[in-house]
N, C-alpha and C positions, 0 to 999 in steps of 0.2 A: 581609515585612510586619512592621511594628512592633507589639510587644505591650506597650509601655511606658505607653500612654494618657497621655502627658505632652506638653504643647504645646512643651516645650523642644526636642523632636526637630524639630519644624517650624521653630522659630526658628534652630536650628543649621543646618538645610538652607538657610534663607534667608540667613544670614550667609555661608555658603560660596558661595552664588550671587553675593552682592555682592562677596566677595573676588575671585572670578573676573572680575567686572565691572571692578574696579579693575585687575586684571592685564591684561585686554584693552585697557583705555584706555592703560595704560602702554606696552604693546607698540606700539600705534598711534602714540602720541606719539613714542616713540623712533624708529619707522620714518619719521615725518615729519621729524624732526631729521636723520636720516641722509640722507634723500633731498635735503633742502635743503642739506646740507653740500657736495654737488657743485657747486651753484650758487655757494655762498660761495667755494669754492676757485677757480672760474673768474673770479670778480670780483677776487680777490686777485692773479691772474696774467694781467692783460690783455695783456702783452707777447707772449704766445704766439699770439694771434689765432686760437684754436681755436673754431670755432662750438660752441654748446651742444649737447651730445649726451647720450644716455642711457648713462651709464657704470655703474660698479660701485656707486656710492652710490645711484643710482636703483633698481637691481634689488634691492639689499640692503634699502633702505627699503621698497620695495614688498612684499618678502617679510615684513618685520616687521608691516606693516599687515595683510596677508592672514592672518598668524598670529593677530593680534589679533581679526580678524573670526571666524576659525575658533573661537577660544577662547570668544568671546561666544556664538556659536550653539551650540556643543557643550555648554557649561555650562548653557545654558537647557534643552537637551534632557535633560541629566542631572537637573536640578532638577525638571522635569515628571515624570520617571520616579520620583523619590523621592516627590513629592506623591501619585502614584497608589497608593503603598504605605501611606500614612498613613490612619488611621481618622479619622472626623469629630470625635471627641472630642479628637484631637491638634491640631486647627486651631481657634483661638479663634473663638467666635461673632462674626459680623460682620466678620471680618478678611478683607480682600481680598488674595488670594494672587497676583494678576496683575501687581502693580506691579513686582516684580523682573524678571519675564519681559519686560514692556514696556520696561523700562530696558535690559536686555541686548540685546534685538532692535533697539532704537533705536540703541544704540552700534554694533551690527553694520551697520546700514543707513548710519549716518554714516561708518563705515569704508569701505564700498563707494563712497560719494560722494567720499571722499578719494582712493580709487584712481582714479576717473574724473577727478578734478582733476589727479592726477599725469600722466595721459596727455594731457589736453586743455589743462591750464593751464601747460604747459611753455613 
């Protein structure tokens, strides 16, 4: 429990949540690029006549996207845990604390949609 009675503690927690949000987005974007790299390579080498299959780039990209989803969900849980330790005086009056949570969970949901796209949009 915080004894500082200072709203900067809350804002620091929110900045940390948003930093994790950017990290999860970066992991998912990197995973998408890796997954699509396999398709790019198969287009560059049409002489091999190899049908498109799920190779190393697919599974590596999928792992990065899953890691991004995990980071988004876990950081939201951590943020909520920190919020429960704060006193009402540390959260500014009228400030809505749910926006960061909604943002992170939306990113996690979109990451799951991306995973479904990987499997069905092949």
